[in-house]
Biopython code that builds the backbone (N, CA, C, O; Angstrom):
import numpy as np
from Bio.PDB.StructureBuilder import StructureBuilder

atoms = [
    (1, "UNK", "N", (-23.727, 1.269, 29.121)),
    (1, "UNK", "CA", (-23.938, 1.706, 28.427)),
    (1, "UNK", "C", (-22.728, 3.068, 27.824)),
    (1, "UNK", "O", (-22.694, 3.418, 26.645)),
    (2, "UNK", "N", (-21.981, 3.565, 28.730)),
    (2, "UNK", "CA", (-21.152, 4.529, 28.417)),
    (2, "UNK", "C", (-20.006, 3.820, 28.075)),
    (2, "UNK", "O", (-19.115, 4.355, 27.415)),
    (3, "UNK", "N", (-19.958, 2.944, 28.366)),
    (3, "UNK", "CA", (-18.097, 1.646, 27.871)),
    (3, "UNK", "C", (-18.304, 1.704, 26.555)),
    (3, "UNK", "O", (-17.809, 2.556, 25.818)),
    (4, "UNK", "N", (-19.082, 0.753, 26.194)),
    (4, "UNK", "CA", (-19.212, 0.884, 24.365)),
    (4, "UNK", "C", (-19.242, 1.828, 23.846)),
    (4, "UNK", "O", (-18.624, 1.702, 22.789)),
    (5, "UNK", "N", (-19.786, 3.196, 24.013)),
    (5, "UNK", "CA", (-19.842, 4.724, 23.602)),
    (5, "UNK", "C", (-18.614, 4.785, 23.063)),
    (5, "UNK", "O", (-18.257, 4.823, 21.885)),
    (6, "UNK", "N", (-17.579, 4.794, 24.791)),
    (6, "UNK", "CA", (-16.338, 5.189, 24.448)),
    (6, "UNK", "C", (-15.346, 4.281, 23.873)),
    (6, "UNK", "O", (-14.430, 4.806, 23.240)),
    (7, "UNK", "N", (-15.379, 2.560, 24.025)),
    (7, "UNK", "CA", (-15.048, 2.269, 22.925)),
    (7, "UNK", "C", (-15.091, 2.781, 21.367)),
    (7, "UNK", "O", (-14.072, 3.170, 20.796)),
    (8, "UNK", "N", (-16.126, 2.746, 20.865)),
    (8, "UNK", "CA", (-16.418, 3.699, 19.762)),
    (8, "UNK", "C", (-16.111, 4.422, 19.620)),
    (8, "UNK", "O", (-15.544, 4.460, 18.528)),
    (9, "UNK", "N", (-16.090, 5.346, 20.170)),
    (9, "UNK", "CA", (-15.435, 6.814, 19.734)),
    (9, "UNK", "C", (-13.680, 6.522, 19.625)),
    (9, "UNK", "O", (-13.000, 7.082, 18.766)),
    (10, "UNK", "N", (-13.169, 5.672, 20.522)),
    (10, "UNK", "CA", (-11.509, 5.607, 20.561)),
    (10, "UNK", "C", (-11.099, 4.778, 19.373)),
    (10, "UNK", "O", (-9.988, 4.971, 18.880)),
    (11, "UNK", "N", (-12.190, 3.556, 18.705)),
    (11, "UNK", "CA", (-11.862, 2.919, 17.443)),
    (11, "UNK", "C", (-12.207, 4.053, 15.986)),
    (11, "UNK", "O", (-11.787, 3.867, 14.844)),
    (12, "UNK", "N", (-12.990, 5.100, 16.410)),
    (12, "UNK", "CA", (-13.030, 6.028, 15.701)),
    (12, "UNK", "C", (-12.231, 7.034, 15.331)),
    (12, "UNK", "O", (-12.051, 7.348, 14.154)),
    (13, "UNK", "N", (-11.560, 7.755, 16.588)),
    (13, "UNK", "CA", (-10.466, 8.581, 16.521)),
    (13, "UNK", "C", (-9.623, 7.709, 15.888)),
    (13, "UNK", "O", (-9.232, 8.067, 14.777)),
    (14, "UNK", "N", (-9.129, 6.337, 16.435)),
    (14, "UNK", "CA", (-7.823, 5.929, 15.888)),
    (14, "UNK", "C", (-8.264, 5.618, 14.398)),
    (14, "UNK", "O", (-7.189, 5.845, 13.844)),
    (15, "UNK", "N", (-8.957, 5.323, 13.580)),
    (15, "UNK", "CA", (-9.511, 5.356, 12.097)),
    (15, "UNK", "C", (-8.979, 6.528, 11.898)),
    (15, "UNK", "O", (-7.860, 6.478, 11.387)),
    (16, "UNK", "N", (-9.399, 7.588, 12.128)),
    (16, "UNK", "CA", (-9.383, 8.944, 12.033)),
    (16, "UNK", "C", (-7.779, 9.121, 12.376)),
    (16, "UNK", "O", (-7.395, 8.965, 11.217)),
    (17, "UNK", "N", (-7.353, 9.195, 12.636)),
    (17, "UNK", "CA", (-5.933, 9.511, 12.544)),
    (17, "UNK", "C", (-4.676, 8.141, 11.793)),
    (17, "UNK", "O", (-3.481, 8.235, 11.512)),
    (18, "UNK", "N", (-5.542, 7.107, 11.698)),
    (18, "UNK", "CA", (-4.537, 6.539, 10.248)),
    (18, "UNK", "C", (-4.896, 6.797, 9.123)),
    (18, "UNK", "O", (-3.934, 6.625, 8.375)),
    (19, "UNK", "N", (-6.249, 7.300, 8.284)),
    (19, "UNK", "CA", (-6.900, 7.921, 7.525)),
    (19, "UNK", "C", (-6.320, 9.194, 7.356)),
    (19, "UNK", "O", (-5.665, 9.541, 6.373)),
    (20, "UNK", "N", (-6.578, 9.870, 8.335)),
    (20, "UNK", "CA", (-5.915, 11.836, 7.533)),
    (20, "UNK", "C", (-4.670, 11.911, 6.955)),
    (20, "UNK", "O", (-4.486, 12.769, 6.092)),
    (21, "UNK", "N", (-3.909, 11.274, 7.229)),
    (21, "UNK", "CA", (-2.730, 11.511, 6.569)),
    (21, "UNK", "C", (-2.855, 11.387, 4.865)),
    (21, "UNK", "O", (-2.524, 12.142, 3.950)),
    (22, "UNK", "N", (-3.337, 10.387, 4.903)),
    (22, "UNK", "CA", (-3.101, 10.212, 3.470)),
    (22, "UNK", "C", (-4.445, 11.215, 2.672)),
    (22, "UNK", "O", (-4.319, 11.710, 1.552)),
    (23, "UNK", "N", (-5.486, 11.329, 3.398)),
    (23, "UNK", "CA", (-6.526, 12.271, 2.763)),
    (23, "UNK", "C", (-6.046, 13.378, 2.554)),
    (23, "UNK", "O", (-6.413, 13.981, 1.546)),
    (24, "UNK", "N", (-4.933, 14.065, 3.587)),
    (24, "UNK", "CA", (-4.635, 15.433, 3.146)),
    (24, "UNK", "C", (-3.595, 15.391, 2.534)),
    (24, "UNK", "O", (-3.336, 16.525, 2.132)),
    (25, "UNK", "N", (-2.691, 14.527, 2.183)),
    (25, "UNK", "CA", (-1.739, 15.218, 1.480)),
    (25, "UNK", "C", (-2.040, 14.159, 0.200)),
    (25, "UNK", "O", (-2.021, 12.930, 0.265)),
    (26, "UNK", "N", (-2.311, 14.957, -0.930)),
    (26, "UNK", "CA", (-2.437, 15.097, -2.208)),
    (26, "UNK", "C", (-1.137, 15.092, -3.234)),
    (26, "UNK", "O", (-0.294, 15.934, -2.925)),
    (27, "UNK", "N", (-0.961, 14.645, -3.887)),
    (27, "UNK", "CA", (0.260, 14.175, -4.883)),
    (27, "UNK", "C", (0.375, 16.081, -5.444)),
    (27, "UNK", "O", (-0.467, 16.830, -5.940)),
    (28, "UNK", "N", (1.875, 16.284, -5.043)),
    (28, "UNK", "CA", (1.926, 17.755, -5.671)),
    (28, "UNK", "C", (1.522, 17.768, -7.317)),
    (28, "UNK", "O", (1.159, 16.707, -7.825)),
    (29, "UNK", "N", (1.573, 18.620, -7.882)),
    (29, "UNK", "CA", (0.220, 18.742, -9.036)),
    (29, "UNK", "C", (1.449, 18.403, -10.142)),
    (29, "UNK", "O", (1.164, 17.601, -11.032)),
    (30, "UNK", "N", (2.990, 19.061, -10.118)),
    (30, "UNK", "CA", (3.966, 18.430, -11.055)),
    (30, "UNK", "C", (4.235, 17.064, -11.200)),
    (30, "UNK", "O", (4.494, 16.445, -12.231)),
    (31, "UNK", "N", (4.154, 16.712, -10.183)),
    (31, "UNK", "CA", (4.325, 15.031, -10.106)),
    (31, "UNK", "C", (3.034, 14.169, -10.946)),
    (31, "UNK", "O", (3.298, 13.178, -11.626)),
    (32, "UNK", "N", (1.794, 14.630, -10.813)),
    (32, "UNK", "CA", (0.599, 14.590, -11.164)),
    (32, "UNK", "C", (0.671, 14.248, -12.837)),
    (32, "UNK", "O", (0.313, 13.323, -13.566)),
    (33, "UNK", "N", (1.285, 15.433, -12.978)),
    (33, "UNK", "CA", (1.381, 15.890, -14.391)),
    (33, "UNK", "C", (2.590, 15.216, -15.098)),
    (33, "UNK", "O", (2.465, 15.056, -16.312)),
    (34, "UNK", "N", (3.678, 14.822, -14.547)),
    (34, "UNK", "CA", (4.748, 14.038, -14.966)),
    (34, "UNK", "C", (4.008, 12.458, -15.042)),
    (34, "UNK", "O", (4.361, 11.607, -15.859)),
    (35, "UNK", "N", (3.412, 12.348, -14.486)),
    (35, "UNK", "CA", (2.489, 10.966, -14.289)),
    (35, "UNK", "C", (1.636, 10.863, -15.435)),
    (35, "UNK", "O", (1.339, 9.797, -15.975)),
    (36, "UNK", "N", (1.280, 11.908, -15.766)),
    (36, "UNK", "CA", (0.669, 12.040, -16.549)),
    (36, "UNK", "C", (1.099, 12.020, -18.288)),
    (36, "UNK", "O", (0.483, 11.375, -19.137)),
    (37, "UNK", "N", (1.677, 12.441, -18.412)),
    (37, "UNK", "CA", (2.952, 12.664, -19.562)),
    (37, "UNK", "C", (3.602, 11.170, -19.811)),
    (37, "UNK", "O", (3.482, 10.513, -20.845)),
    (38, "UNK", "N", (4.215, 10.844, -18.794)),
    (38, "UNK", "CA", (4.647, 9.507, -19.078)),
    (38, "UNK", "C", (3.984, 8.356, -19.613)),
    (38, "UNK", "O", (4.323, 7.562, -20.490)),
    (39, "UNK", "N", (2.746, 8.458, -18.739)),
    (39, "UNK", "CA", (1.159, 7.427, -19.544)),
    (39, "UNK", "C", (1.190, 7.508, -21.101)),
    (39, "UNK", "O", (1.232, 6.620, -21.952)),
    (40, "UNK", "N", (1.160, 8.725, -21.183)),
    (40, "UNK", "CA", (0.987, 9.185, -22.740)),
    (40, "UNK", "C", (2.327, 8.705, -23.680)),
    (40, "UNK", "O", (2.151, 7.747, -24.432)),
    (41, "UNK", "N", (3.386, 9.226, -23.651)),
    (41, "UNK", "CA", (4.671, 8.559, -23.735)),
    (41, "UNK", "C", (4.675, 7.283, -24.177)),
    (41, "UNK", "O", (5.010, 6.839, -25.275)),
    (42, "UNK", "N", (4.135, 6.560, -22.893)),
    (42, "UNK", "CA", (4.308, 5.029, -22.975)),
    (42, "UNK", "C", (3.218, 4.728, -23.985)),
    (42, "UNK", "O", (3.808, 4.527, -25.046)),
    (43, "UNK", "N", (2.123, 4.620, -24.136)),
    (43, "UNK", "CA", (1.162, 4.585, -24.773)),
    (43, "UNK", "C", (1.140, 4.784, -26.140)),
    (43, "UNK", "O", (0.440, 4.128, -26.912)),
    (44, "UNK", "N", (2.284, 6.142, -26.619)),
    (44, "UNK", "CA", (2.852, 5.852, -27.876)),
    (44, "UNK", "C", (3.871, 5.302, -28.480)),
    (44, "UNK", "O", (4.031, 5.054, -29.675)),
    (45, "UNK", "N", (4.673, 5.097, -27.415)),
    (45, "UNK", "CA", (6.127, 4.631, -27.700)),
    (45, "UNK", "C", (5.385, 2.909, -27.862)),
    (45, "UNK", "O", (5.992, 2.234, -28.693)),
    (46, "UNK", "N", (4.073, 2.111, -27.111)),
    (46, "UNK", "CA", (3.048, 0.814, -27.772)),
    (46, "UNK", "C", (2.955, 1.367, -28.839)),
    (46, "UNK", "O", (3.937, 1.161, -29.552)),
    (47, "UNK", "N", (2.195, 1.991, -29.275)),
    (47, "UNK", "CA", (1.496, 1.950, -30.501)),
    (47, "UNK", "C", (2.479, 1.977, -31.896)),
    (47, "UNK", "O", (2.301, 1.203, -32.836)),
    (48, "UNK", "N", (3.626, 3.087, -31.850)),
    (48, "UNK", "CA", (4.708, 2.527, -32.825)),
    (48, "UNK", "C", (5.326, 0.890, -32.827)),
    (48, "UNK", "O", (5.723, 0.399, -33.884)),
    (49, "UNK", "N", (5.362, 0.070, -31.457)),
    (49, "UNK", "CA", (5.788, -0.762, -31.657)),
    (49, "UNK", "C", (6.767, -1.077, -31.940)),
    (49, "UNK", "O", (6.774, -1.638, -33.035)),
    (50, "UNK", "N", (8.507, -0.932, -31.060)),
    (50, "UNK", "CA", (9.390, -1.133, -31.338)),
    (50, "UNK", "C", (10.004, -2.758, -32.041)),
    (50, "UNK", "O", (10.070, -3.687, -31.237)),
    (51, "UNK", "N", (10.331, -2.967, -33.179)),
    (51, "UNK", "CA", (10.309, -4.574, -33.162)),
    (51, "UNK", "C", (12.222, -5.126, -32.876)),
    (51, "UNK", "O", (12.690, -6.237, -33.126)),
    (52, "UNK", "N", (12.789, -4.191, -32.431)),
    (52, "UNK", "CA", (13.660, -4.818, -32.344)),
    (52, "UNK", "C", (14.431, -5.279, -30.812)),
    (52, "UNK", "O", (15.023, -4.410, -30.171)),
    (53, "UNK", "N", (14.359, -6.738, -30.297)),
    (53, "UNK", "CA", (14.279, -7.202, -28.858)),
    (53, "UNK", "C", (14.973, -6.511, -27.656)),
    (53, "UNK", "O", (14.771, -6.870, -26.496)),
    (54, "UNK", "N", (16.122, -5.110, -28.136)),
    (54, "UNK", "CA", (16.348, -4.602, -27.143)),
    (54, "UNK", "C", (15.440, -3.285, -26.769)),
    (54, "UNK", "O", (15.154, -2.776, -25.685)),
    (55, "UNK", "N", (15.195, -3.035, -27.773)),
    (55, "UNK", "CA", (13.350, -1.803, -27.834)),
    (55, "UNK", "C", (12.637, -2.514, -27.122)),
    (55, "UNK", "O", (11.845, -1.836, -26.468)),
    (56, "UNK", "N", (12.571, -3.470, -26.973)),
    (56, "UNK", "CA", (11.053, -4.025, -26.443)),
    (56, "UNK", "C", (11.321, -4.436, -25.280)),
    (56, "UNK", "O", (10.359, -4.442, -24.513)),
    (57, "UNK", "N", (12.927, -5.011, -24.612)),
    (57, "UNK", "CA", (13.263, -4.951, -23.433)),
    (57, "UNK", "C", (13.074, -3.599, -22.439)),
    (57, "UNK", "O", (12.756, -3.639, -21.250)),
    (58, "UNK", "N", (13.390, -2.236, -23.347)),
    (58, "UNK", "CA", (13.615, -1.423, -22.932)),
    (58, "UNK", "C", (11.784, -0.526, -22.381)),
    (58, "UNK", "O", (11.489, 0.204, -21.434)),
    (59, "UNK", "N", (10.804, -1.213, -23.801)),
    (59, "UNK", "CA", (9.648, -0.450, -23.365)),
    (59, "UNK", "C", (9.440, -1.157, -22.105)),
    (59, "UNK", "O", (9.075, -0.498, -21.131)),
    (60, "UNK", "N", (9.583, -2.116, -22.026)),
    (60, "UNK", "CA", (8.958, -3.424, -20.914)),
    (60, "UNK", "C", (9.197, -2.362, -19.327)),
    (60, "UNK", "O", (8.480, -1.787, -18.508)),
    (61, "UNK", "N", (10.559, -2.567, -19.563)),
    (61, "UNK", "CA", (11.189, -1.411, -18.560)),
    (61, "UNK", "C", (10.877, -0.279, -18.124)),
    (61, "UNK", "O", (10.992, 0.061, -16.947)),
    (62, "UNK", "N", (10.549, 0.256, -18.825)),
    (62, "UNK", "CA", (10.003, 1.869, -19.159)),
    (62, "UNK", "C", (8.448, 1.653, -18.249)),
    (62, "UNK", "O", (8.089, 2.306, -17.269)),
    (63, "UNK", "N", (7.737, 0.572, -18.909)),
    (63, "UNK", "CA", (6.105, 0.560, -18.385)),
    (63, "UNK", "C", (6.615, -0.256, -16.717)),
    (63, "UNK", "O", (5.965, 0.162, -15.759)),
    (64, "UNK", "N", (7.526, -1.169, -16.447)),
    (64, "UNK", "CA", (7.680, -1.415, -15.012)),
    (64, "UNK", "C", (7.618, -0.090, -13.923)),
    (64, "UNK", "O", (6.785, -0.019, -13.020)),
    (65, "UNK", "N", (8.589, 0.865, -14.170)),
    (65, "UNK", "CA", (8.969, 1.960, -13.991)),
    (65, "UNK", "C", (7.446, 2.992, -13.565)),
    (65, "UNK", "O", (7.071, 3.697, -12.629)),
    (66, "UNK", "N", (6.962, 2.565, -14.823)),
    (66, "UNK", "CA", (5.661, 3.771, -14.575)),
    (66, "UNK", "C", (4.734, 2.971, -13.839)),
    (66, "UNK", "O", (3.938, 3.590, -13.133)),
    (67, "UNK", "N", (4.672, 1.782, -13.855)),
    (67, "UNK", "CA", (3.567, 0.766, -12.762)),
    (67, "UNK", "C", (4.191, 1.003, -11.697)),
    (67, "UNK", "O", (3.407, 0.699, -10.798)),
    (68, "UNK", "N", (5.532, 1.516, -11.074)),
    (68, "UNK", "CA", (5.841, 1.291, -9.746)),
    (68, "UNK", "C", (5.211, 2.789, -9.674)),
    (68, "UNK", "O", (4.319, 3.069, -8.874)),
    (69, "UNK", "N", (5.669, 3.559, -10.431)),
    (69, "UNK", "CA", (5.522, 5.010, -10.162)),
    (69, "UNK", "C", (4.306, 5.288, -9.512)),
    (69, "UNK", "O", (4.234, 5.894, -8.442)),
    (70, "UNK", "N", (3.391, 4.870, -10.121)),
    (70, "UNK", "CA", (1.757, 4.867, -9.621)),
    (70, "UNK", "C", (1.947, 4.615, -8.580)),
    (70, "UNK", "O", (1.917, 5.533, -7.761)),
    (71, "UNK", "N", (2.277, 3.028, -8.068)),
    (71, "UNK", "CA", (1.807, 2.496, -6.700)),
    (71, "UNK", "C", (2.466, 3.427, -6.353)),
    (71, "UNK", "O", (1.640, 4.234, -5.928)),
    (72, "UNK", "N", (3.677, 3.948, -6.232)),
    (72, "UNK", "CA", (4.257, 4.629, -5.278)),
    (72, "UNK", "C", (3.072, 6.324, -4.409)),
    (72, "UNK", "O", (2.816, 6.668, -3.255)),
    (73, "UNK", "N", (2.669, 6.945, -5.996)),
    (73, "UNK", "CA", (1.426, 7.465, -5.860)),
    (73, "UNK", "C", (0.950, 7.534, -4.917)),
    (73, "UNK", "O", (0.983, 8.311, -3.962)),
    (74, "UNK", "N", (0.197, 6.204, -5.307)),
    (74, "UNK", "CA", (-0.842, 5.694, -4.441)),
    (74, "UNK", "C", (-0.718, 5.759, -3.361)),
    (74, "UNK", "O", (-1.618, 6.350, -2.764)),
    (75, "UNK", "N", (0.573, 5.134, -2.449)),
    (75, "UNK", "CA", (1.063, 4.760, -1.386)),
    (75, "UNK", "C", (1.090, 6.082, -0.604)),
    (75, "UNK", "O", (0.727, 6.130, 0.571)),
    (76, "UNK", "N", (1.561, 7.232, -1.336)),
    (76, "UNK", "CA", (1.811, 8.277, -0.779)),
    (76, "UNK", "C", (3.506, 8.893, -0.662)),
    (76, "UNK", "O", (3.923, 9.987, -0.282)),
    (77, "UNK", "N", (4.216, 7.688, -1.157)),
    (77, "UNK", "CA", (5.621, 7.882, -1.484)),
    (77, "UNK", "C", (6.038, 8.991, -2.324)),
    (77, "UNK", "O", (7.042, 8.601, -2.920)),
    (78, "UNK", "N", (5.722, 10.354, -2.712)),
    (78, "UNK", "CA", (5.858, 10.902, -3.636)),
    (78, "UNK", "C", (7.444, 11.074, -4.228)),
    (78, "UNK", "O", (7.606, 11.486, -5.377)),
    (79, "UNK", "N", (8.765, 10.681, -3.235)),
    (79, "UNK", "CA", (9.955, 10.955, -3.682)),
    (79, "UNK", "C", (10.079, 10.029, -4.778)),
    (79, "UNK", "O", (10.414, 10.145, -5.957)),
    (80, "UNK", "N", (9.578, 8.741, -3.784)),
    (80, "UNK", "CA", (9.799, 7.280, -5.049)),
    (80, "UNK", "C", (9.516, 7.405, -6.391)),
    (80, "UNK", "O", (10.184, 7.349, -7.424)),
    (81, "UNK", "N", (7.826, 7.672, -5.991)),
    (81, "UNK", "CA", (7.090, 8.423, -7.658)),
    (81, "UNK", "C", (7.832, 9.004, -8.350)),
    (81, "UNK", "O", (7.858, 8.530, -9.486)),
    (82, "UNK", "N", (8.539, 9.925, -8.182)),
    (82, "UNK", "CA", (9.447, 10.707, -9.062)),
    (82, "UNK", "C", (10.806, 10.341, -9.707)),
    (82, "UNK", "O", (11.405, 10.731, -10.709)),
    (83, "UNK", "N", (11.141, 9.109, -8.379)),
    (83, "UNK", "CA", (12.549, 8.527, -9.190)),
    (83, "UNK", "C", (11.743, 7.361, -10.677)),
    (83, "UNK", "O", (12.214, 7.044, -11.770)),
    (84, "UNK", "N", (10.852, 7.133, -10.235)),
    (84, "UNK", "CA", (10.446, 5.985, -11.331)),
    (84, "UNK", "C", (9.697, 6.237, -12.451)),
    (84, "UNK", "O", (9.453, 5.527, -13.426)),
    (85, "UNK", "N", (9.280, 7.656, -12.092)),
    (85, "UNK", "CA", (8.766, 7.979, -13.273)),
    (85, "UNK", "C", (9.718, 9.053, -13.753)),
    (85, "UNK", "O", (9.405, 9.484, -14.863)),
    (86, "UNK", "N", (10.689, 9.547, -13.268)),
    (86, "UNK", "CA", (12.057, 10.126, -14.623)),
    (86, "UNK", "C", (12.758, 8.698, -15.195)),
    (86, "UNK", "O", (13.148, 8.574, -16.356)),
    (87, "UNK", "N", (12.840, 7.727, -14.245)),
    (87, "UNK", "CA", (13.617, 6.820, -14.655)),
    (87, "UNK", "C", (13.037, 5.949, -16.438)),
    (87, "UNK", "O", (13.747, 5.535, -17.354)),
    (88, "UNK", "N", (11.530, 5.963, -16.303)),
    (88, "UNK", "CA", (10.536, 5.682, -17.151)),
    (88, "UNK", "C", (10.570, 6.629, -18.643)),
    (88, "UNK", "O", (10.562, 6.146, -19.776)),
    (89, "UNK", "N", (10.613, 8.196, -18.269)),
    (89, "UNK", "CA", (10.635, 9.225, -19.005)),
    (89, "UNK", "C", (12.238, 8.624, -19.742)),
    (89, "UNK", "O", (12.552, 7.999, -20.755)),
    (90, "UNK", "N", (12.683, 9.001, -19.014)),
    (90, "UNK", "CA", (14.562, 8.807, -19.784)),
    (90, "UNK", "C", (14.672, 7.510, -20.423)),
    (90, "UNK", "O", (15.737, 7.455, -21.039)),
    (91, "UNK", "N", (13.903, 6.304, -20.532)),
    (91, "UNK", "CA", (14.153, 5.115, -21.097)),
    (91, "UNK", "C", (13.092, 5.758, -22.354)),
    (91, "UNK", "O", (13.399, 5.575, -23.532)),
    (92, "UNK", "N", (12.070, 6.372, -22.054)),
    (92, "UNK", "CA", (11.580, 6.160, -22.918)),
    (92, "UNK", "C", (11.403, 7.596, -24.564)),
    (92, "UNK", "O", (10.731, 7.769, -25.581)),
    (93, "UNK", "N", (12.574, 8.266, -23.758)),
    (93, "UNK", "CA", (12.631, 9.736, -24.648)),
    (93, "UNK", "C", (13.999, 8.520, -25.478)),
    (93, "UNK", "O", (14.082, 8.535, -26.707)),
    (94, "UNK", "N", (14.956, 7.561, -24.640)),
    (94, "UNK", "CA", (16.150, 7.290, -25.393)),
    (94, "UNK", "C", (15.706, 6.612, -26.439)),
    (94, "UNK", "O", (16.349, 6.620, -27.488)),
    (95, "UNK", "N", (14.071, 5.647, -26.259)),
    (95, "UNK", "CA", (13.628, 4.796, -27.142)),
    (95, "UNK", "C", (13.215, 5.610, -28.890)),
    (95, "UNK", "O", (13.227, 5.235, -30.062)),
    (96, "UNK", "N", (12.840, 7.054, -28.030)),
    (96, "UNK", "CA", (11.966, 7.661, -29.053)),
    (96, "UNK", "C", (12.904, 8.153, -30.246)),
    (96, "UNK", "O", (12.696, 8.143, -31.459)),
    (97, "UNK", "N", (14.115, 8.632, -29.434)),
    (97, "UNK", "CA", (15.349, 8.771, -30.397)),
    (97, "UNK", "C", (15.912, 7.876, -30.790)),
    (97, "UNK", "O", (16.888, 8.116, -31.501)),
    (98, "UNK", "N", (15.659, 6.871, -30.591)),
    (98, "UNK", "CA", (16.283, 5.544, -31.695)),
    (98, "UNK", "C", (14.738, 5.333, -32.929)),
    (98, "UNK", "O", (14.922, 5.237, -34.142)),
    (99, "UNK", "N", (13.981, 5.313, -32.587)),
    (99, "UNK", "CA", (12.701, 5.859, -33.429)),
    (99, "UNK", "C", (12.414, 6.607, -34.449)),
    (99, "UNK", "O", (11.589, 6.465, -35.352)),
    (100, "UNK", "N", (13.309, 7.564, -34.178)),
    (100, "UNK", "CA", (12.376, 8.640, -35.133)),
    (100, "UNK", "C", (13.211, 8.570, -36.171)),
    (100, "UNK", "O", (12.976, 9.210, -37.196)),
]
sb = StructureBuilder()
sb.init_structure("model")
sb.init_model(0)
sb.init_chain("A")
sb.init_seg("    ")
for serial, (resi, resn, name, xyz) in enumerate(atoms, 1):
    if name == "N":
        sb.init_residue(resn, " ", resi, " ")
    sb.init_atom(name, np.array(xyz, "f"), 0.0, 1.0, " ", f" {name:<3s}", serial, name[0])
structure = sb.get_structure()
């Protein structure tokens, strides 16, 4: 009976060690805010719907960077998330300048 209990405790301890960094490390507030802003800008750009093929390609690229940023946040890679979200934001601002 002792051996199974030890095995169970060992497995539980390993599981806690594997999960605890992900739980303990939440994304920085400014990164969460940036992700929210980029998502809103992306939604607005989709609503205005650029018709020029080059602008539609830029919108697609911005969407890809936004998705990569969101995935990086979920995986805990905040540096990569910030880089991708900044790229998306730059593309969206460039688009907005040409649409206005």
